C-alpha positions, -999 to +999 in steps of 0.1 A: +388-491-321+381-481-358+381-445-369+360-438-399+358-405-419+330-400-444+333-369-467+316-354-497+292-326-504+257-319-492+229-339-508+250-371-512+236-389-482+267-388-460+248-382-428+224-411-434+253-434-443+270-424-410+238-430-391+235-465-406+271-474-396+265-461-361+232-480-358+248-512-370+275-508-343+249-502-316+229-533-328+261-554-322+265-538-287+296-519-298+303-484-285+302-458-312+306-420-313+298-397-342+299-361-352+294-341-384+308-309-397+287-293-424+302-265-444+275-247-463+242-259-450+229-266-485+234-290-514+270-287-526+287-277-494+313-298-477+301-325-453+324-345-431+313-372-406+335-387-380+328-421-365+346-440-338+336-476-334+348-491-302+357-477-267+365-439-269+355-407-251+351-383-280+337-387-315+363-367-334+399-377-340+431-360-351+447-359-385+465-392-394+442-413-373+414-424-396+415-461-405+390-457-433+379-429-455+346-432-474+347-403-498+317-396-519+335-370-541+371-369-554+380-333-544+366-338-509+389-369-506+419-348-514+407-321-490+404-346-461+431-371-469+453-357-441+430-375-416+439-410-430+466-429-412+495-446-431+481-479-444+445-467-442+419-475-468+400-451-491+367-461-506+364-434-534+335-424-555+351-412-587+320-394-599+326-356-595+304-329-582+314-296-597+325-273-569+303-242-566+333-219-571+344-236-603+308-236-617+304-199-609+338-188-623+338-212-653+369-228-637+382-263-647+376-293-625+393-326-635+383-354-611+408-377-627+436-355-613+421-358-578+418-396-582+454-398-594+466-378-564+448-402-540+461-432-559+497-418-555+494-414-517+501-450-510+468-459-493+447-489-501+423-475-527+390-489-538+377-466-565+343-469-582+318-447-600+290-451-574+267-427-593+269-448-625+263-480-605+233-464-587+218-452-620+222-488-634+204-501-603+176-476-608+182-445-587+211-421-587+201-411-552+212-445-539+249-439-546+255-435-509+243-471-504+266-482-532+295-466-513+284-483-480+281-516-498+316-512-513+330-505-478+313-535-463+323-558-492+359-547-490+361-560-454+371-526-439+339-523-419+331-548-392+296-554-405+278-576-431+254-563-456+226-581-438+235-563-406+233-529-424+201-540-441+185-547-407+192-512-394+183-497-428+147-511-424+144-491-391+161-459-403+152-452-439+118-441-450+096-470-463+093-456-498+131-457-502+139-491-487+136-512-518+160-491-540+185-486-511+184-523-504+190-531-540+221-508-540+233-523-507+231-558-520+247-551-554+279-571-558+305-543-563+336-561-553+337-593-573+355-623-558+370-643-587 
């Protein structure tokens, strides 16, 4: 069984990414369970999605049991890192989303401190600026597919990009397929 935690803030496409992973598992005939916890039900609130791929009874798992964390935002990674098991993998989007409290109070938010903290925890870390890559591809809104592509390319997810692409065609609205497909197929992890 593989325990996967996706985290970030509302509006980053975390729930869609979770659905694509779950659909890819189901297409392969693998059991999967999922659940989401959504903080503020609006853009900017914390969003966490739990996925269990393989035989299990419940979708959620305890702290220290996630094999993989796909974090769409550095501060959210720090907030949820307690769920990752020793030796787990973090796929981290280094592009920050200013927390509402910091924006309202004029507070400071340095995402490099968050990334440094995660780097120092001893987990396998794959860090990338998914927002920048998505903008280069043609749509900042496809950063979630960049993150999913990085997770697949790193080998931590038991799926190929083609398997994810097949379920994407059934799940994503037709007008968004092309740009999301471009993000999914972008070579993020180069094999030299």
